[in-house]
VMD Tcl script that builds the backbone (N, CA, C; Angstrom):
set m [mol new atoms 231]
animate dup $m
set s [atomselect $m all]
$s set {name element resname resid chain x y z} {
  {N N MET 1 A -4.349 -12.192 8.275}
  {CA C MET 1 A -3.952 -11.140 7.367}
  {C C MET 1 A -5.208 -10.377 6.953}
  {N N LYS 2 A -5.133 -9.063 7.013}
  {CA C LYS 2 A -6.244 -8.189 6.616}
  {C C LYS 2 A -5.823 -7.364 5.416}
  {N N SER 3 A -6.814 -6.865 4.676}
  {CA C SER 3 A -6.480 -6.030 3.520}
  {C C SER 3 A -7.488 -4.898 3.359}
  {N N PHE 4 A -7.047 -3.860 2.669}
  {CA C PHE 4 A -7.895 -2.736 2.313}
  {C C PHE 4 A -7.343 -2.129 1.032}
  {N N ALA 5 A -8.143 -1.306 0.381}
  {CA C ALA 5 A -7.763 -0.760 -0.927}
  {C C ALA 5 A -7.237 0.666 -0.806}
  {N N ILE 6 A -6.267 0.979 -1.670}
  {CA C ILE 6 A -5.756 2.341 -1.794}
  {C C ILE 6 A -5.749 2.726 -3.270}
  {N N GLN 7 A -5.714 4.015 -3.522}
  {CA C GLN 7 A -5.634 4.524 -4.896}
  {C C GLN 7 A -4.421 5.428 -5.003}
  {N N ILE 8 A -3.580 5.152 -5.990}
  {CA C ILE 8 A -2.400 5.972 -6.264}
  {C C ILE 8 A -2.693 6.750 -7.535}
  {N N LYS 9 A -2.713 8.079 -7.429}
  {CA C LYS 9 A -3.144 8.914 -8.547}
  {C C LYS 9 A -2.006 9.563 -9.313}
  {N N GLN 10 A -0.884 9.820 -8.652}
  {CA C GLN 10 A 0.242 10.514 -9.285}
  {C C GLN 10 A 1.537 9.793 -8.958}
  {N N ILE 11 A 2.554 10.093 -9.736}
  {CA C ILE 11 A 3.866 9.480 -9.510}
  {C C ILE 11 A 4.407 9.862 -8.137}
  {N N ASP 12 A 4.204 11.095 -7.737}
  {CA C ASP 12 A 4.681 11.539 -6.426}
  {C C ASP 12 A 4.018 10.772 -5.294}
  {N N ASP 13 A 2.810 10.268 -5.528}
  {CA C ASP 13 A 2.104 9.478 -4.517}
  {C C ASP 13 A 2.846 8.181 -4.200}
  {N N VAL 14 A 3.527 7.620 -5.191}
  {CA C VAL 14 A 4.284 6.384 -4.964}
  {C C VAL 14 A 5.395 6.640 -3.962}
  {N N TYR 15 A 6.105 7.741 -4.113}
  {CA C TYR 15 A 7.193 8.071 -3.187}
  {C C TYR 15 A 6.656 8.356 -1.786}
  {N N ALA 16 A 5.524 9.053 -1.698}
  {CA C ALA 16 A 4.916 9.328 -0.396}
  {C C ALA 16 A 4.446 8.034 0.264}
  {N N LEU 17 A 3.881 7.131 -0.529}
  {CA C LEU 17 A 3.416 5.846 -0.016}
  {C C LEU 17 A 4.586 5.024 0.528}
  {N N VAL 18 A 5.660 4.945 -0.223}
  {CA C VAL 18 A 6.826 4.173 0.221}
  {C C VAL 18 A 7.409 4.778 1.493}
  {N N ASN 19 A 7.490 6.096 1.570}
  {CA C ASN 19 A 8.002 6.737 2.787}
  {C C ASN 19 A 7.116 6.430 3.989}
  {N N ALA 20 A 5.802 6.408 3.807}
  {CA C ALA 20 A 4.890 6.075 4.895}
  {C C ALA 20 A 5.056 4.616 5.314}
  {N N LEU 21 A 5.220 3.721 4.356}
  {CA C LEU 21 A 5.366 2.303 4.683}
  {C C LEU 21 A 6.713 1.983 5.300}
  {N N VAL 22 A 7.743 2.749 4.974}
  {CA C VAL 22 A 9.044 2.556 5.611}
  {C C VAL 22 A 8.943 2.904 7.097}
  {N N ALA 23 A 8.131 3.904 7.436}
  {CA C ALA 23 A 7.942 4.287 8.835}
  {C C ALA 23 A 7.120 3.256 9.610}
  {N N TYR 24 A 6.324 2.447 8.907}
  {CA C TYR 24 A 5.513 1.404 9.536}
  {C C TYR 24 A 6.401 0.217 9.871}
  {N N ASP 25 A 6.157 -0.401 11.019}
  {CA C ASP 25 A 7.048 -1.444 11.525}
  {C C ASP 25 A 6.792 -2.836 10.960}
  {N N GLY 26 A 5.581 -3.141 10.506}
  {CA C GLY 26 A 5.242 -4.491 10.067}
  {C C GLY 26 A 5.430 -4.709 8.571}
  {N N ALA 27 A 5.175 -5.937 8.142}
  {CA C ALA 27 A 5.280 -6.303 6.727}
  {C C ALA 27 A 3.996 -5.922 5.992}
  {N N VAL 28 A 4.156 -5.335 4.808}
  {CA C VAL 28 A 3.024 -4.896 3.998}
  {C C VAL 28 A 3.278 -5.293 2.547}
  {N N ASP 29 A 2.278 -5.924 1.928}
  {CA C ASP 29 A 2.349 -6.262 0.513}
  {C C ASP 29 A 1.276 -5.486 -0.232}
  {N N LEU 30 A 1.543 -5.164 -1.498}
  {CA C LEU 30 A 0.560 -4.534 -2.368}
  {C C LEU 30 A 0.200 -5.536 -3.450}
  {N N CYS 31 A -1.107 -5.675 -3.721}
  {CA C CYS 31 A -1.590 -6.660 -4.685}
  {C C CYS 31 A -2.429 -5.989 -5.755}
  {N N SER 32 A -2.181 -6.383 -6.993}
  {CA C SER 32 A -2.978 -5.932 -8.124}
  {C C SER 32 A -3.130 -7.127 -9.049}
  {N N GLY 33 A -4.346 -7.652 -9.124}
  {CA C GLY 33 A -4.556 -8.862 -9.917}
  {C C GLY 33 A -3.805 -10.030 -9.305}
  {N N ARG 34 A -2.974 -10.690 -10.110}
  {CA C ARG 34 A -2.189 -11.830 -9.628}
  {C C ARG 34 A -0.840 -11.419 -9.068}
  {N N TYR 35 A -0.502 -10.159 -9.143}
  {CA C TYR 35 A 0.829 -9.678 -8.767}
  {C C TYR 35 A 0.845 -9.173 -7.332}
  {N N VAL 36 A 1.875 -9.574 -6.592}
  {CA C VAL 36 A 2.078 -9.149 -5.215}
  {C C VAL 36 A 3.501 -8.628 -5.099}
  {N N VAL 37 A 3.636 -7.403 -4.561}
  {CA C VAL 37 A 4.965 -6.815 -4.384}
  {C C VAL 37 A 5.104 -6.294 -2.958}
  {N N ASP 38 A 6.329 -6.136 -2.525}
  {CA C ASP 38 A 6.627 -5.552 -1.224}
  {C C ASP 38 A 6.220 -4.082 -1.256}
  {N N GLY 39 A 5.522 -3.617 -0.237}
  {CA C GLY 39 A 5.048 -2.243 -0.184}
  {C C GLY 39 A 6.151 -1.214 -0.095}
  {N N ARG 40 A 7.358 -1.641 0.232}
  {CA C ARG 40 A 8.484 -0.712 0.340}
  {C C ARG 40 A 9.330 -0.660 -0.934}
  {N N SER 41 A 8.903 -1.350 -1.970}
  {CA C SER 41 A 9.659 -1.419 -3.218}
  {C C SER 41 A 9.087 -0.459 -4.260}
  {N N ILE 42 A 9.813 0.601 -4.543}
  {CA C ILE 42 A 9.362 1.589 -5.525}
  {C C ILE 42 A 9.213 0.935 -6.897}
  {N N LEU 43 A 10.198 0.162 -7.301}
  {CA C LEU 43 A 10.114 -0.496 -8.608}
  {C C LEU 43 A 8.970 -1.512 -8.649}
  {N N GLY 44 A 8.758 -2.206 -7.546}
  {CA C GLY 44 A 7.655 -3.156 -7.488}
  {C C GLY 44 A 6.311 -2.468 -7.640}
  {N N ILE 45 A 6.141 -1.339 -6.992}
  {CA C ILE 45 A 4.879 -0.599 -7.082}
  {C C ILE 45 A 4.657 -0.105 -8.501}
  {N N PHE 46 A 5.705 0.388 -9.147}
  {CA C PHE 46 A 5.561 0.859 -10.523}
  {C C PHE 46 A 5.249 -0.274 -11.497}
  {N N SER 47 A 5.497 -1.522 -11.101}
  {CA C SER 47 A 5.182 -2.645 -11.985}
  {C C SER 47 A 3.697 -3.029 -11.917}
  {N N LEU 48 A 2.970 -2.480 -10.956}
  {CA C LEU 48 A 1.542 -2.782 -10.808}
  {C C LEU 48 A 0.701 -1.891 -11.719}
  {N N ASP 49 A -0.534 -2.310 -11.965}
  {CA C ASP 49 A -1.484 -1.499 -12.719}
  {C C ASP 49 A -2.069 -0.470 -11.751}
  {N N LEU 50 A -1.572 0.767 -11.816}
  {CA C LEU 50 A -1.965 1.804 -10.864}
  {C C LEU 50 A -3.191 2.593 -11.310}
  {N N ARG 51 A -3.780 2.204 -12.432}
  {CA C ARG 51 A -4.995 2.880 -12.891}
  {C C ARG 51 A -6.204 2.469 -12.061}
  {N N GLN 52 A -6.087 1.359 -11.356}
  {CA C GLN 52 A -7.169 0.841 -10.525}
  {C C GLN 52 A -6.684 0.782 -9.081}
  {N N PRO 53 A -7.618 0.706 -8.122}
  {CA C PRO 53 A -7.191 0.584 -6.723}
  {C C PRO 53 A -6.326 -0.657 -6.506}
  {N N VAL 54 A -5.409 -0.539 -5.580}
  {CA C VAL 54 A -4.469 -1.603 -5.233}
  {C C VAL 54 A -4.802 -2.072 -3.825}
  {N N ASN 55 A -4.768 -3.379 -3.590}
  {CA C ASN 55 A -5.036 -3.925 -2.254}
  {C C ASN 55 A -3.760 -3.921 -1.423}
  {N N VAL 56 A -3.909 -3.473 -0.183}
  {CA C VAL 56 A -2.807 -3.485 0.780}
  {C C VAL 56 A -3.063 -4.648 1.719}
  {N N GLN 57 A -2.110 -5.564 1.816}
  {CA C GLN 57 A -2.233 -6.703 2.731}
  {C C GLN 57 A -1.328 -6.467 3.930}
  {N N VAL 58 A -1.953 -6.418 5.105}
  {CA C VAL 58 A -1.241 -6.181 6.359}
  {C C VAL 58 A -1.119 -7.513 7.078}
  {N N HIS 59 A 0.077 -7.875 7.479}
  {CA C HIS 59 A 0.307 -9.178 8.084}
  {C C HIS 59 A 0.038 -9.203 9.586}
  {N N LYS 60 A -0.039 -8.029 10.220}
  {CA C LYS 60 A -0.414 -7.940 11.636}
  {C C LYS 60 A -1.834 -7.408 11.703}
  {N N ASP 61 A -2.788 -8.259 12.054}
  {CA C ASP 61 A -4.204 -7.871 12.069}
  {C C ASP 61 A -4.488 -6.694 12.993}
  {N N GLU 62 A -3.759 -6.610 14.095}
  {CA C GLU 62 A -4.041 -5.553 15.069}
  {C C GLU 62 A -3.557 -4.175 14.610}
  {N N ASP 63 A -2.737 -4.111 13.568}
  {CA C ASP 63 A -2.187 -2.838 13.102}
  {C C ASP 63 A -2.922 -2.240 11.904}
  {N N VAL 64 A -4.027 -2.817 11.487}
  {CA C VAL 64 A -4.720 -2.356 10.284}
  {C C VAL 64 A -5.179 -0.906 10.423}
  {N N GLU 65 A -5.817 -0.573 11.526}
  {CA C GLU 65 A -6.313 0.795 11.714}
  {C C GLU 65 A -5.167 1.796 11.821}
  {N N LYS 66 A -4.084 1.392 12.449}
  {CA C LYS 66 A -2.903 2.258 12.553}
  {C C LYS 66 A -2.351 2.560 11.166}
  {N N LEU 67 A -2.272 1.541 10.331}
  {CA C LEU 67 A -1.742 1.724 8.982}
  {C C LEU 67 A -2.699 2.549 8.124}
  {N N LYS 68 A -3.998 2.335 8.279}
  {CA C LYS 68 A -4.977 3.131 7.532}
  {C C LYS 68 A -4.836 4.609 7.863}
  {N N SER 69 A -4.657 4.927 9.133}
  {CA C SER 69 A -4.503 6.326 9.515}
  {C C SER 69 A -3.177 6.890 9.020}
  {N N LEU 70 A -2.153 6.050 8.934}
  {CA C LEU 70 A -0.851 6.483 8.414}
  {C C LEU 70 A -0.928 6.788 6.922}
  {N N LEU 71 A -1.712 6.004 6.188}
  {CA C LEU 71 A -1.832 6.195 4.740}
  {C C LEU 71 A -2.884 7.239 4.377}
  {N N GLY 72 A -3.790 7.543 5.280}
  {CA C GLY 72 A -4.750 8.617 5.145}
  {C C GLY 72 A -5.404 8.798 3.799}
  {N N ASP 73 A -4.904 9.724 2.975}
  {CA C ASP 73 A -5.533 10.107 1.713}
  {C C ASP 73 A -5.542 9.017 0.662}
  {N N PHE 74 A -4.681 8.026 0.803}
  {CA C PHE 74 A -4.614 6.958 -0.190}
  {C C PHE 74 A -5.755 5.946 -0.059}
  {N N VAL 75 A -6.309 5.810 1.136}
  {CA C VAL 75 A -7.323 4.787 1.416}
  {C C VAL 75 A -8.608 5.094 0.657}
  {N N VAL 76 A -9.124 4.064 -0.020}
  {CA C VAL 76 A -10.379 4.169 -0.752}
  {C C VAL 76 A -11.510 3.810 0.197}
  {N N ALA 77 A -12.512 4.649 0.290}
  {CA C ALA 77 A -13.623 4.411 1.223}
  {C C ALA 77 A -14.541 3.301 0.783}
}
mol reanalyze $m
mol bondsrecalc $m
mol representation Tube
mol addrep $m
């Protein structure tokens, strides 16, 4: 399992993020502190502390770069 950080700045970003993750074929979790939610769950994402970067956990190691390019502007350098 690999992970990388993303930043969600606006409410509309949550909807764009979920739409991008729905198009992705593998399982993705979002982590903030001790909390882990499904990346396709709008309510789950809103339950996280979005003031700080959120970790994206990708369960298929070979798809990390594909997912990073899909999420584009959200990825924190």
